[in-house]
N, C-alpha and C positions, 0 to 999 in steps of 0.2 A: 504494500500500500504506500502510495506517494501522496504528498501534498505539495504541488508545484506553486511557487510564488513567482509570477511572471512580472518582471520589471519592464513594462512595455515601453516606457520612455527610453530606456537604455537599449533594448533589443529590437523594438518594433516587431513586425510579424516573424522575423527570423528566429525569435525566441520560441516560437511555437513549432519549429521544425521537429518532426518526430511525434506529432500529435496522433499519428496513425497507430502508434504503439501503446496508446493509453488503454486502460481497462476500466470496467465499472467500479472497481475498488479505489481508483485514483480520484483526487480532487485537484482542481485547477482554479487558482484565484489570480485574476489579472488586475494589476495595480496600474492605474493610468491617470493622466491629467488632462486639462483643457488643451494643452499643446500636443497631445497625442491621443486622438480619438478614433483613429482609423486602424483597421486590422483586416487581414485577408479573410474573405468570407469562407474560402475553402478550409482554412485552418480551424475556424470556429466550428464548421460543420463536422470536421473530423473528431473534435472533442465531444460534440453532442452525440454523434453516431457511435462513439465508443462507449457511451453510457456513463461517462465520468461526470462528477458533480462540477458544475462551472459556476463560479462567483466572480463578480467584478467589484472593484473598490476604487472610487474616484477620489483624487486628492482634493481636499476642501480648501486648502490655503497654500498658495505657492511659497516656496522658500528653498534655500540651498539644502540639498539632501533630504527634503521633506518626504519624498516617496520612499527613500531608504528607511526612514524612521517608521513609516507605516508598515513596511514589510517586517522589520525587526520586531515591532510591537506585536504583530500578528503571530509571529513565531513563538514569542513568549506566551501569548494567549493560548495557543494550541498546546504547548508542552505543559503549561500550568494547569490546563484542564485534563491532563492525563493522556494526551495523544501518544500512541506508541509506534506509529508508523514513521516513515522517512520524510524528511522535509528537504525540498530542493529549491534553491534560489536560482532563478533563471536570469542571469545578468552577466555583463562583461565587467562590472564594477568590482575591482579587487578589494575595495573597502569592506566588502562583506566577509572577507577572511577573518576579520575581528569577531564577527558573529559566530563563525565556525569555531574559532578558538575558545570563545566563552562557553559554548555548549559542550565542547569536547573536554575542556580542561578545568573549568571553574565551577561546575555543578556535579552533583552525584545523585542518581546515576547519570553518567555522561550521555549526551545525545549526538547523533551524527547529522550534520547539515551539509548537504552537497551544494556546490557552487559551480555551475557550468553555463555556457551561453545559449543553450537550447534544451528542449525536453529530451531529445534523443541522446545527447551526451550525458545528461543527468542520469538516465537509466543505465547507459553503457558504463559509467564510472561508479555505479553503486555496487553494493555487495549482494544485490537481489539475486536469488537463485531461480531464474525464470527463463523460459524459452525466448521471451522478447529481448532480454539482455544478451543472451548468446547470439541471437540473430543480429543485433546491433553491433556487437563486438566483432562478429565475423565480417560484417560489411565495412568496418573501420580498419580491418587488417590491410597492411600494405602488401602488394603482390607484384610479381615481375610483369611488367607491361607486355613484353614480347611473348611470354608464355600465355598470358590471358588472351592476347590477340590471336594466338594460334588456336586456342580452344574455341574462340569465337568463330574462326574460320571453319572449324570442324562442325560446329553447330549449324552454321549456314548451309554447309554441304549436306548434312543429314536432313535438314528441313526441306531442301530442294529435292532430294531424292524422294522423300515422303510426299511432297506436293505432286510430283510427277506420277508416283505410284497410285495415289488416291484421286487423281484428277477426273477419271471417268467412272468413279464409283459413287454409290449413294451416300458415302461417308465423307465426301470432300468438304462439306460444311463443318465437319468436326475436326478438321486438320489441326487447329490450335490445341485442342484437348489431346489429340493423338500424339503430337509432338511433345507435349508436356509429360505424358505418361512415359514415353521413351527416355526423355531427359532425366526424369526423377528416378528411373530404375537403372540408371547407369551404375555399373559395378555390382548389381544385385543378381545378375544372371537371368536366363530366359524364363525360369519358373516364376520368379517374382513379377516379371513383365506380363506373363500369361495371367496370373491371378489378379494383378492390378487392373488389367484391361477388362476382365470379366466383371470385376467389382464396379468399375466406373460405367460400363456401357451395357451391362446385363449379359446373360449367358449367350444368347443367340448372336446379338450384335458384337459382343465382345470377342467371341470365338472367331467371327468373320474378320474383324479388325485385326486381331492378333495374327491370324494366318496371312493377312495382307501385309502386315508389317514385316513378317519374316520373309515373305516372298519379295517384297519391295527392297528391303535392305540387303537381302541375299548374303553375300560374303562380308558385307559391311557390318552385319548384325553383331557378330562376336566382338569385333573391335569396338563398336559403339557401346555395347553393354558392359565391357570390361573397363572402360575409361572412367 
């Protein structure tokens, strides 16, 4: 469970990057002022569609670091009320490091406050044991550009072969799903491809599609499934 404190003045809509990873257990509070009223509609929709609790808090009086004090006060309010989840400040302002130090070193039991520039990095840098964190960390890994480009070329080749093989069949409109099945079963062997195809498309259609995949890929199939 996360409670995200969005410093909208500091991050604008960029702070909401990663909203697609939110869950119904998360809460998002957007702190904003008269000078920062606009936000990307798509980001708000992702928060709402995720089922997360969304709150907004408008600055009542302008002043230096006023929004920072709002966020800091709200964190104290949460922890003081017995909140046990994780708190994440979404901001580029390193002044919030003092807030982290206070809750980590000056109170008992200590509390962890995460500080990152967007929702995605807050989840990725947390200690949450979840599929979403693993997915984010995997996406943030640095990889060899040439190697990845080579894999991209292989993927395009495989898709082209399948497009040609299914072009004159009743399943040509399902090509996107068929390609996804083959890609997801790479390295799992032919039996797993067979079972997954039947599961997704039903026994009759799945069997026909599986046979067509094997026929279309031919000698390519073993290489494709082992990579």
